[in-house]
C-alpha positions in Angstrom: 31.5 -14.2 -64.8 28.5 -16.3 -64.7 28.0 -19.7 -62.8 24.7 -20.6 -62.8 22.3 -22.3 -65.5 18.9 -20.3 -65.2 17.7 -20.0 -61.8 17.7 -23.2 -60.4 20.9 -24.7 -61.3 24.6 -24.3 -61.7 26.6 -24.5 -64.8 28.7 -28.0 -65.4 31.5 -28.0 -63.2 30.8 -25.4 -60.6 30.3 -25.9 -56.9 28.6 -23.1 -55.0 28.4 -22.9 -51.1 26.2 -20.2 -50.1 25.8 -18.2 -46.6 22.8 -19.8 -44.9 22.1 -17.5 -42.0 24.0 -15.6 -39.5 24.6 -18.3 -37.0 26.8 -16.2 -34.7 27.1 -12.2 -34.5 29.9 -10.8 -32.3 31.1 -7.1 -31.9 34.8 -7.0 -32.4 37.7 -4.8 -32.5 39.8 -6.5 -34.8 38.0 -5.4 -37.8 40.0 -3.8 -40.6 38.6 -0.4 -39.2 38.8 -1.1 -35.7 35.1 -1.2 -34.2 32.6 -3.5 -36.3 30.9 -7.1 -36.2 31.9 -10.5 -37.0 29.4 -13.0 -38.6 30.0 -16.6 -38.7 27.7 -17.8 -41.5 27.7 -21.4 -42.2 26.7 -22.8 -45.5 23.9 -24.9 -44.0 21.4 -23.9 -41.6 22.2 -25.5 -38.4 19.7 -27.3 -36.7 21.5 -29.6 -34.5 25.4 -30.0 -33.3 26.1 -32.5 -36.0 25.5 -29.9 -38.8 28.5 -28.2 -37.6 30.6 -30.6 -38.6 32.4 -30.9 -42.3 30.7 -27.7 -43.2 32.2 -24.6 -44.7 31.5 -21.5 -43.1 31.8 -17.7 -44.7 33.1 -15.1 -42.2 31.6 -11.7 -42.9 33.1 -8.4 -41.0 31.6 -5.4 -41.2 33.2 -2.1 -40.2 33.3 1.5 -41.3 36.4 3.6 -42.6 34.8 6.7 -42.8 31.2 8.7 -42.6 28.7 7.1 -44.7 30.9 4.1 -45.4 30.7 0.6 -44.5 33.2 -2.0 -45.2 32.5 -6.0 -45.7 35.0 -8.4 -45.7 34.0 -12.2 -47.0 36.2 -14.7 -46.5 36.6 -18.5 -46.9 40.0 -19.4 -45.6 41.7 -17.0 -43.7 45.0 -18.8 -43.6 45.6 -17.6 -47.2 47.1 -14.0 -46.7 44.5 -11.3 -48.2 45.9 -10.0 -51.5 45.4 -6.2 -50.3 42.8 -3.5 -52.2 43.4 0.1 -53.2 45.0 2.6 -51.0 42.0 4.2 -48.8 41.9 7.0 -46.9 39.4 6.4 -44.1 38.7 9.0 -41.0 41.3 9.1 -38.4 38.7 7.8 -36.0 35.6 7.0 -37.6 32.5 7.5 -35.9 31.1 4.1 -35.7 28.3 2.4 -33.7 28.4 -1.1 -33.6 25.4 -3.2 -31.7 24.2 -6.9 -31.3 21.0 -8.2 -30.0 19.2 -11.1 -30.1 17.6 -10.1 -33.1 20.5 -9.1 -34.9 23.2 -6.3 -35.4 23.9 -3.1 -36.8 27.0 -1.0 -37.9 26.1 2.7 -38.4 28.2 5.2 -39.8 26.4 8.5 -40.2 23.7 8.4 -42.9 24.6 4.5 -43.8 23.2 1.5 -41.8 24.3 -2.4 -42.1 21.8 -4.6 -40.6 22.2 -8.4 -40.4 19.0 -10.3 -39.2 20.1 -13.1 -37.0 19.6 -16.9 -37.9 18.2 -17.6 -41.4 18.0 -16.9 -43.9 21.0 -14.7 -44.5 20.2 -11.2 -45.1 22.1 -8.2 -44.6 20.9 -5.4 -45.8 22.0 -1.2 -46.1 20.0 1.8 -45.5 20.7 5.2 -46.2 18.5 7.7 -43.8 16.8 4.8 -42.7 15.6 3.6 -46.1 16.9 0.4 -47.5 18.6 0.5 -50.6 20.2 -2.8 -51.0 21.2 -5.7 -49.3 22.5 -9.4 -49.6 20.1 -12.2 -49.5 19.6 -15.9 -50.0 22.1 -17.4 -52.3 24.1 -13.8 -52.3 27.5 -14.5 -50.6 28.8 -17.7 -51.8 31.9 -19.4 -52.1 32.4 -21.0 -56.1 34.5 -23.7 -56.8 35.2 -24.3 -60.3 36.5 -27.6 -62.5 39.3 -27.0 -64.7 37.0 -28.0 -67.7 33.9 -26.0 -66.2 31.6 -24.3 -68.8 32.4 -20.8 -67.3 33.6 -18.1 -69.5 36.6 -16.3 -67.7 35.9 -13.1 -69.7 38.8 -11.1 -71.0 41.0 -12.1 -68.4 44.1 -13.8 -69.4 43.7 -12.9 -73.4 46.4 -12.3 -75.5 46.6 -8.7 -74.8 47.4 -9.9 -71.2 50.1 -12.1 -72.3 48.8 -15.3 -71.3 46.4 -18.1 -72.1 42.8 -18.0 -70.9 42.7 -19.7 -67.3 40.2 -20.3 -64.5 40.8 -19.9 -61.0 39.8 -22.9 -58.7 37.9 -20.6 -56.6 36.0 -17.3 -56.4 34.1 -15.7 -53.7 30.8 -13.5 -54.8 28.3 -11.4 -53.6 24.9 -10.3 -55.0 23.3 -7.0 -53.9 19.9 -6.4 -54.7 18.4 -4.3 -57.8 15.4 -2.6 -57.0 12.3 -1.9 -59.3 13.7 0.5 -62.0 17.1 1.0 -60.4 19.9 1.7 -62.8 23.8 1.2 -62.4 26.5 3.5 -63.5 30.0 3.8 -63.3 32.5 0.8 -63.6 35.1 2.9 -65.4 35.2 4.2 -69.1 32.8 1.9 -71.2 32.1 2.7 -74.4 28.5 0.9 -74.4 25.3 1.8 -73.2 25.8 4.4 -70.2 23.1 2.3 -67.7 24.9 -0.9 -67.0 22.0 -3.0 -66.3 21.8 -6.3 -68.4 25.6 -6.2 -68.8 28.5 -8.4 -68.0 31.4 -6.1 -67.0 34.9 -7.4 -66.6 37.4 -5.4 -64.7 40.6 -5.7 -66.6 42.4 -3.2 -68.5 42.7 -4.0 -72.1 44.3 -2.1 -75.2 40.8 -2.7 -77.3 40.0 0.8 -78.7 36.7 2.3 -78.0 34.5 0.3 -80.3 34.8 -2.9 -77.9 33.2 -4.3 -74.6 37.0 -3.9 -73.4 38.3 -0.6 -71.8 41.6 1.2 -71.0 40.4 2.3 -67.5 38.4 -0.2 -65.4 37.3 1.1 -62.0 35.5 -1.8 -59.9 32.8 1.1 -58.6 29.4 1.5 -59.5 27.0 3.8 -58.4 23.3 3.3 -58.4 20.1 5.5 -59.1 18.6 4.5 -55.8 21.5 6.6 -53.7 24.6 4.9 -53.0 27.6 3.2 -54.6 29.5 0.2 -54.4 33.4 -0.4 -54.7 34.7 -3.8 -54.7 38.2 -3.2 -53.3 40.2 -5.5 -55.3 42.9 -4.6 -58.0 42.7 -7.9 -59.6 39.8 -9.1 -62.1 36.5 -8.5 -60.8 33.6 -9.6 -62.9 30.4 -7.7 -62.6 27.0 -9.3 -63.7 24.5 -6.2 -63.8 21.3 -7.8 -63.8 22.5 -10.3 -66.5 22.6 -13.3 -64.5 20.5 -13.0 -61.8 18.0 -10.0 -63.1 17.4 -8.8 -59.7 21.0 -8.4 -58.5 24.1 -6.9 -59.3 26.6 -10.0 -58.9 30.4 -9.3 -58.3 32.8 -11.9 -58.0 37.1 -12.5 -57.6 39.0 -15.2 -57.7 40.7 -16.3 -54.3 39.2 -16.8 -50.8 38.4 -13.5 -49.8 36.1 -10.4 -51.5 36.1 -7.0 -49.7 33.5 -4.2 -50.8 32.5 -0.8 -49.6 29.2 0.7 -49.5 29.1 4.3 -49.9 25.8 6.2 -49.1 24.3 9.2 -51.0 21.3 10.1 -50.9 22.4 12.0 -53.9 24.7 10.6 -56.7 27.1 13.7 -55.8 27.1 12.8 -52.4 28.3 9.0 -53.3 31.0 10.7 -55.5 32.2 13.0 -52.8 32.5 10.2 -50.6 34.0 7.6 -52.9 36.5 10.0 -54.0 37.2 11.1 -50.2 38.2 7.2 -49.8 40.3 6.9 -53.3 41.6 10.5 -53.5 40.9 13.8 -55.2 42.3 15.2 -58.2 44.4 18.5 -57.8 44.1 21.7 -59.4 45.5 21.4 -62.6 47.4 24.5 -64.5 45.1 26.9 -66.4 47.5 26.4 -69.5 46.5 23.0 -69.8 42.8 23.7 -70.6 44.3 25.3 -74.1 44.4 23.3 -77.1 46.9 20.6 -77.4 48.1 20.5 -80.8 49.8 17.2 -81.9 52.1 15.8 -84.6 49.7 12.6 -85.2 51.3 9.2 -84.3 53.0 8.0 -88.1 52.9 11.1 -89.9 56.2 12.4 -91.1 57.6 15.5 -89.2 60.7 17.4 -88.0 61.1 21.0 -86.7 60.2 22.5 -89.6 56.9 20.5 -90.0 56.1 21.7 -86.1 57.0 25.2 -86.8 55.0 25.3 -89.9 51.7 24.4 -88.4 52.4 26.7 -85.0 52.8 29.9 -87.6 49.8 28.9 -89.3 47.9 28.3 -86.4 48.9 31.6 -85.1 48.3 33.6 -88.5 44.6 32.3 -88.5 44.2 33.2 -85.0 43.8 29.9 -83.5 45.4 30.2 -80.2 47.3 26.9 -79.1 48.6 26.3 -75.3 50.8 23.0 -76.0 52.2 21.3 -78.8 52.7 17.4 -78.0 55.4 15.2 -80.1 54.1 12.1 -80.4 55.8 8.5 -80.5 58.5 9.2 -83.3 60.3 11.9 -81.6 62.5 8.9 -80.8 63.9 6.4 -83.5 61.9 3.6 -84.2 62.6 0.3 -82.5 64.2 2.3 -79.6 61.0 3.2 -77.5 62.1 4.3 -75.0 65.4 5.2 -75.0 64.3 9.4 -74.1 66.4 10.4 -76.8 65.4 12.6 -79.4 65.6 11.6 -83.1 68.8 13.3 -84.3 68.0 12.7 -88.0 64.7 14.9 -87.4 65.5 17.0 -84.5 69.6 17.4 -84.6 69.2 20.9 -81.9 66.3 19.7 -79.6 67.5 21.8 -76.8 67.3 25.0 -79.1 63.8 23.7 -80.7 62.5 23.4 -77.2 63.8 26.9 -76.3 62.2 28.3 -79.6 58.9 26.9 -78.5 58.6 28.3 -75.4 59.6 31.5 -76.7 56.6 31.2 -78.5 54.8 31.0 -75.4 54.0 27.0 -75.8 53.9 24.5 -73.4 55.9 21.1 -74.7 54.3 17.3 -73.9 56.2 14.4 -75.4 55.1 10.8 -75.4 55.9 8.0 -73.4 55.4 4.3 -72.6 56.6 2.0 -69.7 58.4 -0.5 -72.4 62.1 -0.7 -73.1 62.6 -2.1 -76.9 65.7 -4.4 -77.3 67.4 -2.1 -79.6 67.3 0.8 -77.1 70.9 0.8 -75.7 68.8 1.0 -72.3 67.6 -2.4 -72.4 70.6 -4.5 -71.8 71.2 -1.6 -68.9 67.7 -2.3 -67.5 67.8 -6.2 -67.6 71.4 -6.5 -66.1 70.2 -4.6 -63.0 67.0 -6.1 -62.5 65.1 -3.2 -64.0 62.6 -5.4 -65.8 59.9 -7.7 -65.3 61.0 -11.4 -65.3 59.6 -14.9 -66.0 59.7 -17.5 -63.5 62.9 -19.1 -64.9 64.4 -15.5 -64.3 64.6 -14.6 -67.8 63.4 -11.2 -68.7 59.9 -11.4 -69.9 59.5 -10.0 -73.6 57.6 -10.0 -76.8 57.6 -8.0 -80.2 53.6 -6.9 -80.0 54.4 -3.1 -80.1 58.3 -2.6 -79.7 60.4 -5.6 -81.1 61.8 -7.7 -78.3 60.5 -5.1 -75.6 60.8 -5.4 -71.8 58.5 -3.9 -69.3 59.8 -1.7 -66.4 59.0 -3.0 -63.2 57.6 -0.2 -61.1 57.2 -2.6 -58.0 61.1 -2.2 -57.6 62.2 1.3 -56.4 65.4 1.3 -57.9 63.7 0.5 -61.2 61.2 3.4 -60.6 64.2 6.0 -59.9 66.1 4.9 -62.6 63.2 5.4 -65.0 62.4 8.7 -63.4 66.1 9.9 -64.0 65.1 9.7 -67.9 62.6 11.8 -67.3 64.1 14.6 -65.1 66.6 14.8 -68.0 63.8 15.8 -70.5 62.2 18.3 -67.9 65.5 19.8 -67.2 65.7 20.1 -71.2 62.5 21.8 -71.3 59.6 19.3 -71.7 56.6 20.5 -69.6 54.3 17.0 -69.5 54.1 13.6 -70.5 51.6 12.0 -72.3 51.7 8.4 -70.7 50.4 5.9 -73.3 49.9 2.1 -72.8 50.1 0.4 -69.4 47.2 -2.5 -70.5 49.2 -4.9 -71.8 50.6 -6.4 -68.4 51.6 -9.8 -68.4 50.3 -12.3 -65.8 52.8 -15.2 -66.5 55.3 -13.3 -64.8 57.5 -12.5 -61.1 57.4 -8.8 -59.8 60.5 -7.8 -57.5 58.0 -7.0 -54.8 56.5 -10.5 -55.0 52.8 -9.1 -56.1 50.4 -11.2 -57.2 50.4 -11.0 -61.2 46.7 -11.1 -61.3 46.3 -8.1 -59.4 49.3 -6.3 -60.6 47.9 -6.7 -64.2 45.1 -3.7 -63.5 47.2 -2.1 -60.7 50.3 -1.6 -62.9 49.2 1.6 -64.6 48.9 3.5 -61.0 52.5 2.4 -60.4 53.5 3.8 -63.9 51.6 7.1 -63.9 52.5 7.8 -60.3 56.3 7.4 -61.3 55.8 10.0 -64.4 53.3 12.4 -62.1 55.7 12.6 -59.2 58.6 13.8 -61.4 56.6 16.7 -62.7 55.0 17.6 -59.3 58.8 17.5 -58.0 60.4 19.7 -60.8 57.3 21.7 -61.4 55.0 21.9 -58.3 51.6 20.2 -57.6 49.8 23.2 -59.1 51.9 22.9 -62.4 51.8 18.9 -63.0 49.6 17.5 -65.5 49.7 14.1 -67.4 47.8 12.9 -70.6 47.1 9.5 -69.5 45.4 6.5 -71.2 45.2 3.8 -68.8 44.1 3.8 -65.2 42.1 2.0 -62.2 40.5 3.2 -59.1 42.5 6.2 -57.7 44.0 7.0 -60.9 41.9 10.0 -61.1 44.6 12.0 -58.6 46.9 12.0 -61.7 45.4 13.8 -64.6 44.4 14.3 -66.9 42.9 11.1 -68.9 42.0 10.9 -72.7 40.0 8.3 -74.3 41.9 6.0 -76.2 41.6 4.9 -79.9 38.5 6.0 -81.5 37.7 6.0 -85.1 37.1 9.0 -87.4 33.1 8.4 -87.6 30.1 9.9 -86.2 29.3 6.6 -84.4 32.8 6.5 -82.8 32.3 10.0 -81.6 29.2 9.0 -79.8 30.9 6.0 -77.8 33.8 8.3 -76.7 31.4 10.6 -75.4 29.6 7.5 -73.6 33.0 6.7 -72.0 34.0 9.9 -70.9 30.5 10.4 -69.1 31.1 6.5 -67.6 34.5 7.8 -66.5 32.9 10.7 -65.0 30.3 8.4 -63.1 33.5 6.4 -61.7 35.0 9.4 -59.8 37.4 11.0 -62.5 37.0 14.7 -62.9 39.3 15.4 -65.9 38.8 13.7 -69.3 39.8 14.1 -73.1 39.9 12.6 -76.4 41.4 12.4 -79.7 39.5 15.7 -81.7 38.4 14.0 -85.1 39.0 10.6 -84.2 42.2 8.6 -84.3 42.0 5.8 -86.6 41.4 6.8 -90.2 41.1 10.5 -91.7 37.5 12.2 -90.9 35.7 13.7 -93.3 35.5 17.6 -92.9 32.0 17.4 -91.0 33.0 15.0 -88.7 36.1 17.0 -88.2 34.0 20.0 -87.6 31.3 18.3 -85.4 34.1 17.0 -83.4 35.8 20.1 -82.8 33.0 21.6 -81.3 32.4 18.9 -78.9 36.0 18.7 -78.2 36.3 22.1 -77.0 33.5 22.4 -74.9 35.2 19.7 -72.2 37.8 20.1 -69.6 40.8 19.2 -72.0 41.3 19.4 -75.8 43.8 17.8 -78.1 43.8 17.6 -81.8 45.6 14.0 -82.7 45.4 11.3 -85.3 47.2 8.2 -86.4 48.3 8.3 -90.1 46.9 12.1 -90.7 47.4 15.5 -89.7 44.7 17.1 -87.8 45.5 20.8 -88.2 42.1 22.4 -89.2 43.1 24.0 -92.9 43.7 20.0 -93.9 39.9 19.6 -94.2 38.4 22.9 -95.5 38.3 27.1 -94.5 35.3 26.3 -92.6 37.1 24.0 -90.2 39.2 26.8 -89.3 36.4 29.2 -88.8 35.2 26.4 -86.6 38.0 25.7 -84.4 38.7 29.8 -84.1 34.8 30.4 -82.6 35.1 27.1 -80.5 38.5 28.2 -78.9 37.8 31.4 -78.2 34.4 30.8 -76.5 36.6 28.1 -74.3 39.2 30.9 -73.3 36.3 33.3 -72.7 34.8 30.4 -70.4 38.1 29.8 -68.6 36.7 31.6 -65.0 33.8 29.0 -65.1 36.0 25.7 -66.2 38.9 26.8 -64.1 36.4 27.2 -61.1 35.0 23.8 -61.6 38.6 22.2 -61.7 38.9 23.9 -58.1 35.8 22.4 -57.3 37.0 18.8 -58.1 39.6 19.0 -55.8 37.6 20.1 -53.0 34.5 17.5 -53.8 35.4 15.3 -56.4 32.8 16.1 -59.0 33.6 16.1 -62.6 33.9 19.2 -65.0 32.0 17.1 -67.5 28.7 15.5 -66.1 26.0 13.1 -66.9 22.8 14.4 -66.7 21.9 12.1 -64.2 24.2 13.7 -61.8 22.7 17.1 -62.0 19.0 16.1 -62.2 18.8 12.8 -60.3 14.9 13.5 -59.7 14.5 14.1 -63.7 13.2 10.1 -65.0 13.7 11.7 -68.5 17.2 11.7 -67.8 17.6 8.4 -66.8 19.5 6.8 -70.1 20.5 9.9 -71.7 24.2 9.7 -73.0 24.1 11.8 -76.5 24.3 15.2 -74.1 26.3 16.3 -71.0 26.4 19.2 -68.6 29.7 21.1 -68.7 29.6 22.0 -64.8 26.1 22.7 -63.2 25.4 25.5 -65.4 25.9 24.7 -69.4 24.1 21.8 -71.3 25.9 20.4 -74.6 24.5 18.0 -76.9 27.1 17.4 -79.4 25.8 16.8 -83.3 26.1 13.3 -84.3 24.8 13.5 -87.7 26.0 14.7 -91.3 22.6 16.5 -91.8 23.1 18.8 -88.5 19.9 17.4 -86.9 20.3 16.7 -83.2 17.5 15.6 -80.7 18.2 16.1 -77.1 16.3 16.8 -73.7 16.2 20.1 -71.8 15.0 19.4 -68.2 12.3 22.0 -66.7 13.0 25.9 -66.7 13.7 28.7 -69.0 16.9 28.1 -70.6 19.4 30.2 -72.8 21.3 29.3 -75.9 24.7 30.7 -75.1 25.5 31.0 -79.0 22.1 33.0 -79.7 20.7 34.3 -76.7 17.5 32.9 -77.6 15.3 31.2 -74.5 13.3 28.3 -74.6 11.0 26.3 -72.1 12.5 23.4 -71.1 10.7 20.2 -69.8 10.8 18.2 -72.9 12.8 17.0 -76.2 13.8 19.3 -78.8 15.2 18.7 -82.4 17.3 21.3 -84.0 19.3 21.8 -86.9 22.7 23.4 -86.6 25.5 24.6 -89.0 29.1 23.6 -88.6 29.5 26.6 -86.3 26.9 26.0 -83.8 25.6 23.2 -81.8 22.9 23.1 -78.6 24.7 24.9 -75.9 22.1 26.3 -73.2 22.5 27.9 -69.9 20.6 26.4 -66.9 17.9 28.6 -65.8 19.2 31.4 -63.1 22.9 30.6 -64.0 25.7 33.3 -63.4 28.4 32.5 -65.6 31.6 34.4 -64.9 32.8 35.4 -68.4 36.7 36.0 -68.7 38.0 39.3 -71.2 40.2 37.3 -73.0 40.1 35.0 -76.0 43.8 34.1 -76.8 44.9 32.1 -74.0 43.2 30.1 -71.0 45.9 31.3 -68.4 45.2 34.9 -67.4 43.7 37.2 -64.5 40.2 36.1 -64.8 39.5 39.2 -62.5 40.8 41.7 -64.6 38.0 42.6 -67.0 35.6 40.0 -65.7 31.7 39.7 -66.5 29.2 38.4 -64.6 26.5 37.1 -67.2 23.1 36.4 -65.3 20.8 34.0 -67.0 17.1 34.3 -66.6 14.9 31.7 -65.1 16.0 32.3 -61.6 15.2 34.3 -58.6 17.4 35.5 -55.4 20.9 36.8 -55.1 23.9 33.7 -56.1 27.0 33.8 -54.9 30.1 33.3 -57.4 33.4 32.5 -56.4 36.2 33.2 -59.2 39.6 31.9 -58.6 42.7 33.4 -60.8 45.5 30.4 -62.1 47.7 32.0 -59.4 45.5 31.5 -56.7 43.8 34.4 -55.7 40.0 34.1 -55.0 37.1 36.7 -54.9 33.4 35.6 -54.1 30.7 37.7 -55.7 26.6 38.4 -54.9 24.4 38.7 -57.8 20.9 39.5 -57.6 19.5 37.0 -60.5 16.8 39.8 -61.0 19.5 41.4 -63.0 19.7 39.6 -66.0 22.3 40.5 -68.6 22.4 37.4 -70.7 
């Protein structure tokens, strides 16, 4: 949100009070994390006693919840209860050193030190390993008052997808942190525009806007800097970021209300930042090996029944295309009834038998859900009577017709409503459903009253977390943490603890394929380890070329799903070559399972994503800074999807000797390459000196990886390498390999 009119002036209707000096600094044991410092920052430099009268102050508390992390809380009026932030897992006894001298004060937590200079001008800085990486200077900490008619754009907060009209809050607190020369900002959730966020205005406000706009399904108020630190704004509500787009030398973030809290998270490497960030907000579990296999869907509005499903699966089997999961989208339930959690008897008269028959084919079953209850559903009256649906201030049930006629929204802040919703899911699990696609969760109104009294503005983004948690807990209780998996669309900070997430509604074009990749890379740099997308695009029907290129791309990620809107996504619907491409890359993924599953184990331990932006693996190579058309699959595989009908693709190889996994050709890195690929190929290069654990099977993802395992050693390395292989049942073995013994 922009409050200024150029460098010198404020926008009409805006009044700003800025921290001008650190007038008084005291050590305190009453900080959120115990020991820390409290700074009294008047909004005018105090030259005499008279200046202390009729004067607003900002109170800034600096403390540390964990090694390498500093918490900063800025408050104008403390009498208004703080709305709370995300669930944060700090150290039990954080090792923090706080000291106050005449010159200022420091708070140190391992590699990270916060320093505040006494007096004027205001200066709060952050050092990583003794190097200043950013800071809050003049006009950075501000309390902003806004007239109702101010010329300030509130962004997407409160638009029609949120259920209310646009409105400005009367007051905001903002902070601005310095941007250095050449510094780049990444993250802020699954965003489909340029990967580097400099120059962008980003609203943290979940919205169902597809993949072709500035809106996003997964908004995370966390960014990662190329200078070796990260920042999490600890507010689940509307956070507005100006990333060098208002004050071009700074990142500004603002929240409505009287208080703002943020964490600065040390590196120095991007991986170090993500490790610390996910230690704070949660790490993903190890997802089941079967979930890495191909997911085949009915698609959305297509006609289907058990005969359709069976014919698809039989054809996949006949063509030797391994499928692990079959997904039933919305119309497994009767129209207008979503959700009543009952199979539409007109097309699925024997759901118990059908699920048993699918299990006999060694398949897992996924079904679609959303958090709404349509008025026609027999559950609507029951939920309304019991107080399980979100209500308006007058006590009436909140309803609208956008999506399902007269639908209400389950109130997951009510424990009884949560248990009621979960009871419907448990019945499906008992019936034979293995996992759930948790769709929607973004269109959450703000003109409502929540059962637990939550702030409606903050609950808009946080709702998805409660929704996904309710569903995920059912699967964990029924199947154990190691066998639980979602296919979720919406999320916010902490959502990475309930994988997997997919990229939402894309269109069936090369352009949308590229924007989908940008969204996935941005999400990975926001702490999410697993990610998927609709192969071929969701809206429209891809031509055969787009489908085949997207298939190769989609099978070189953690999770892979064929899904669309109005047309089927079985490969023979396109051409015979699409079948061959699907077979080739599905089999390749099965061979890579010892490697991919190991990346999932690593993600659970460190928070590092399976799919990685080039910047994460090569932070010291300036050539990769802006790359968003290629990625690393784990540390050792470089993938450059083909986004053109001609098959031409341009990509960058970092220094060293790289080997094509598909052809065995060795090429020198350290520059750009242009290649032309057929539909059965794409640039897929192995990092110099890598040792890839290579599985013995290509028909399924969940096999004993140690049985028939090969360790493929690639040129360009030296010395010994240790490779740890973990099987789906939890057995692990570490192998030591001499990289001089190149096998390729």
